[in-house]
C-alpha positions as CSV (number, residue, x, y, z in Angstrom):
1,X,-102.8,-91.9,-92.3
2,X,-106.3,-92.9,-91.3
3,X,-107.2,-95.1,-88.3
4,X,-107.6,-98.3,-90.3
5,X,-104.4,-97.9,-92.1
6,X,-102.6,-97.1,-88.8
7,X,-104.0,-100.3,-87.2
8,X,-103.0,-102.4,-90.2
9,X,-99.5,-100.9,-90.1
10,X,-99.1,-101.5,-86.4
11,X,-100.4,-105.1,-86.8
12,X,-98.0,-105.8,-89.6
13,X,-95.1,-104.3,-87.5
14,X,-96.0,-106.5,-84.5
15,X,-96.2,-109.6,-86.7
16,X,-92.8,-108.8,-88.2
17,X,-91.2,-108.2,-84.8
18,X,-92.7,-111.5,-83.5
19,X,-91.4,-113.3,-86.5
20,X,-87.9,-111.8,-86.0
21,X,-88.1,-112.8,-82.3
22,X,-89.0,-116.4,-83.1
23,X,-86.2,-116.6,-85.6
24,X,-83.7,-115.3,-83.0
25,X,-84.9,-117.9,-80.5
26,X,-84.6,-120.7,-83.1
27,X,-81.1,-119.5,-84.1
28,X,-80.0,-119.3,-80.5
29,X,-81.3,-122.8,-79.8
30,X,-79.6,-124.0,-83.0
31,X,-76.3,-122.5,-81.8
32,X,-76.7,-124.1,-78.3
33,X,-77.2,-127.5,-80.0
34,X,-74.1,-127.0,-82.1
35,X,-72.1,-125.9,-79.1
36,X,-73.3,-129.0,-77.2
37,X,-72.3,-131.2,-80.0
38,X,-68.8,-129.8,-80.1
39,X,-67.9,-130.2,-76.4
40,X,-65.0,-132.5,-77.2
41,X,-63.2,-132.6,-73.8
42,X,-64.4,-134.3,-70.7
43,X,-63.0,-134.2,-67.1
44,X,-64.2,-136.5,-64.4
45,X,-63.8,-137.2,-60.7
46,X,-64.7,-140.6,-59.5
47,X,-65.1,-142.6,-56.3
48,X,-65.8,-146.4,-56.0
49,X,-64.7,-149.7,-54.8
50,X,-61.9,-152.0,-56.1
51,X,-63.0,-155.6,-55.7
52,X,-59.9,-157.8,-55.8
53,X,-60.4,-161.5,-56.5
54,X,-58.8,-164.3,-54.5
55,X,-55.1,-164.5,-55.2
56,X,-53.0,-167.6,-54.9
57,X,-53.7,-171.2,-53.8
58,X,-52.7,-173.4,-50.8
59,X,-50.8,-175.5,-53.3
60,X,-48.4,-172.5,-53.6
61,X,-47.3,-173.0,-50.0
62,X,-43.6,-173.1,-49.5
63,X,-42.3,-173.2,-45.9
64,X,-40.1,-170.2,-45.1
65,X,-40.7,-168.5,-48.5
66,X,-44.4,-168.5,-49.1
67,X,-46.0,-169.3,-45.7
68,X,-49.2,-167.4,-46.5
69,X,-50.0,-168.4,-50.1
70,X,-53.6,-167.2,-50.3
71,X,-54.8,-163.6,-50.2
72,X,-58.6,-163.7,-49.9
73,X,-61.0,-161.5,-52.0
74,X,-61.4,-158.0,-50.5
75,X,-62.8,-154.6,-51.2
76,X,-60.8,-151.3,-51.0
77,X,-62.0,-147.7,-51.6
78,X,-60.8,-146.0,-54.8
79,X,-60.6,-142.4,-55.8
80,X,-59.4,-140.9,-59.0
81,X,-59.8,-138.7,-62.1
82,X,-60.0,-139.0,-65.8
83,X,-59.7,-137.1,-69.0
84,X,-61.5,-138.0,-72.3
85,X,-61.2,-136.4,-75.7
86,X,-64.0,-137.0,-78.2
87,X,-62.9,-137.6,-81.9
88,X,-66.6,-137.7,-82.7
89,X,-70.0,-138.0,-80.9
90,X,-69.5,-141.8,-80.9
91,X,-65.8,-142.3,-80.3
92,X,-63.3,-141.0,-77.8
93,X,-59.9,-141.7,-76.2
94,X,-59.3,-141.3,-72.5
95,X,-56.9,-141.6,-69.6
96,X,-58.1,-142.7,-66.1
97,X,-56.0,-142.7,-62.9
98,X,-57.1,-144.2,-59.6
99,X,-55.7,-144.3,-56.1
100,X,-56.7,-147.3,-54.0
101,X,-56.6,-147.3,-50.2
102,X,-55.5,-150.3,-48.2
103,X,-57.8,-152.9,-46.6
104,X,-57.4,-155.4,-43.8
105,X,-57.3,-159.1,-44.8
106,X,-56.7,-162.3,-42.9
107,X,-53.9,-164.7,-44.0
108,X,-53.6,-168.3,-43.0
109,X,-50.5,-170.5,-42.8
110,X,-51.5,-174.0,-43.9
111,X,-48.3,-175.5,-42.4
112,X,-48.8,-174.7,-38.7
113,X,-52.3,-173.0,-38.7
114,X,-50.9,-169.6,-37.8
115,X,-53.3,-166.7,-38.7
116,X,-52.6,-163.0,-39.0
117,X,-54.4,-159.9,-40.2
118,X,-52.4,-157.6,-42.6
119,X,-53.0,-154.4,-44.5
120,X,-53.1,-154.7,-48.3
121,X,-50.8,-152.4,-50.2
122,X,-52.2,-149.1,-51.6
123,X,-51.9,-148.9,-55.3
124,X,-52.1,-146.6,-58.3
125,X,-53.8,-147.7,-61.5
126,X,-53.5,-145.9,-64.8
127,X,-55.5,-147.0,-67.9
128,X,-55.5,-145.6,-71.4
129,X,-58.9,-146.3,-73.1
130,X,-60.7,-146.3,-76.4
131,X,-64.4,-145.6,-75.8
132,X,-67.5,-146.1,-77.9
133,X,-70.6,-144.1,-77.0
134,X,-74.2,-145.0,-78.0
135,X,-77.0,-142.4,-77.6
136,X,-80.1,-143.7,-75.9
137,X,-81.7,-140.2,-75.6
138,X,-80.6,-136.6,-75.7
139,X,-79.3,-136.8,-72.1
140,X,-78.4,-140.5,-71.7
141,X,-75.6,-142.5,-73.4
142,X,-74.3,-146.1,-73.0
143,X,-70.6,-146.5,-73.4
144,X,-68.1,-149.3,-73.6
145,X,-64.3,-149.1,-73.1
146,X,-61.3,-151.1,-74.0
147,X,-57.8,-150.3,-72.8
148,X,-54.5,-151.1,-71.2
149,X,-52.3,-149.7,-68.6
150,X,-50.4,-150.5,-65.4
151,X,-50.8,-151.0,-61.7
152,X,-48.2,-149.8,-59.2
153,X,-48.3,-151.4,-55.7
154,X,-47.0,-149.0,-53.0
155,X,-45.8,-151.7,-50.6
156,X,-42.8,-152.1,-48.3
157,X,-41.6,-155.0,-46.1
158,X,-43.9,-155.2,-43.1
159,X,-43.5,-157.1,-39.8
160,X,-46.5,-158.4,-37.9
161,X,-47.0,-160.2,-34.6
162,X,-49.4,-163.2,-34.7
163,X,-51.9,-164.0,-31.9
164,X,-49.4,-166.7,-30.8
165,X,-46.6,-164.2,-30.5
166,X,-44.7,-165.1,-33.7
167,X,-43.0,-162.3,-35.6
168,X,-43.9,-162.6,-39.3
169,X,-42.3,-160.6,-42.1
170,X,-44.5,-159.9,-45.2
171,X,-42.2,-158.9,-48.1
172,X,-42.9,-156.2,-50.6
173,X,-43.7,-157.5,-54.1
174,X,-40.6,-158.2,-56.1
175,X,-42.1,-156.3,-59.1
176,X,-44.4,-153.5,-57.9
177,X,-45.2,-152.4,-61.4
178,X,-47.5,-154.7,-63.4
179,X,-49.2,-154.3,-66.8
180,X,-52.9,-154.8,-67.2
181,X,-55.7,-155.0,-69.7
182,X,-59.2,-153.6,-69.0
183,X,-62.7,-153.6,-70.4
184,X,-65.6,-151.6,-69.1
185,X,-69.3,-150.7,-69.6
186,X,-71.1,-147.7,-68.3
187,X,-74.0,-145.2,-68.5
188,X,-73.7,-141.4,-68.8
189,X,-76.4,-139.0,-67.9
190,X,-76.0,-135.3,-68.6
191,X,-78.0,-132.7,-66.6
192,X,-76.8,-130.0,-69.1
193,X,-74.4,-129.7,-72.0
194,X,-71.5,-129.4,-69.5
195,X,-72.5,-131.3,-66.3
196,X,-73.4,-135.0,-65.8
197,X,-72.6,-138.2,-64.1
198,X,-71.1,-141.6,-65.1
199,X,-71.9,-145.0,-63.6
200,X,-69.3,-147.5,-64.8
201,X,-68.0,-151.0,-64.0
202,X,-64.5,-152.0,-65.2
203,X,-62.8,-155.4,-65.2
204,X,-59.0,-155.4,-65.3
205,X,-56.7,-158.4,-65.7
206,X,-53.4,-157.6,-63.9
207,X,-50.4,-159.5,-65.1
208,X,-48.9,-160.1,-61.7
209,X,-47.3,-163.3,-60.6
210,X,-49.8,-164.8,-59.9
211,X,-52.3,-162.9,-62.0
212,X,-55.0,-160.8,-60.4
213,X,-58.6,-160.0,-61.5
214,X,-59.9,-156.6,-60.4
215,X,-63.6,-155.5,-60.7
216,X,-64.1,-151.8,-60.1
217,X,-67.6,-150.2,-60.0
218,X,-67.4,-146.4,-59.7
219,X,-69.6,-143.2,-59.8
220,X,-68.1,-140.1,-61.4
221,X,-68.9,-136.4,-61.7
222,X,-68.5,-135.4,-65.3
223,X,-67.5,-131.9,-66.6
224,X,-67.4,-131.2,-70.3
225,X,-65.8,-128.2,-71.9
């Protein structure tokens, strides 16, 4: 084999090896894309605020039975987790559970002007959702959710002493478990195929007596697998 033939042979060999290498890289990238598209399960940990609307009205005042008829609007920290299963890249079903801490609110007795500060009950909220995802880019997706569930208020009878020295009993709710309907909108940003964040705001209508509106913005860490 002369020198020119050897050079041609080596050049062809290098080109073939380079071609095989490029194909291997393309195949690997294609596999990664397919793997990303088939990550159908999602786990999330969230933290946020539950924003409860004003509950009740002074017209609900009944001396001896409903002395503090109005609970003002308040904020309470909320923590929880969620699980989502994707039936396709656009649709999913999910279950979210949240634990809300108590907050301090001021109550007013319109009958005698008595005022006290009380702690709101902690609660647990569980919502089963149907979700629709819309891709804005390879990493970012907008999603909306519609669901239903229940709220459980972890409350007991509590006794308070007012600034005037009166002992006041705040009774636990007669029905601590209440159904709810919820709708939400959010944005998901994925740093990789498996790790990302969600920013979501959900509005829930809780069928208490009287009814309660709850707005809940939250930030979540998302893990897909």
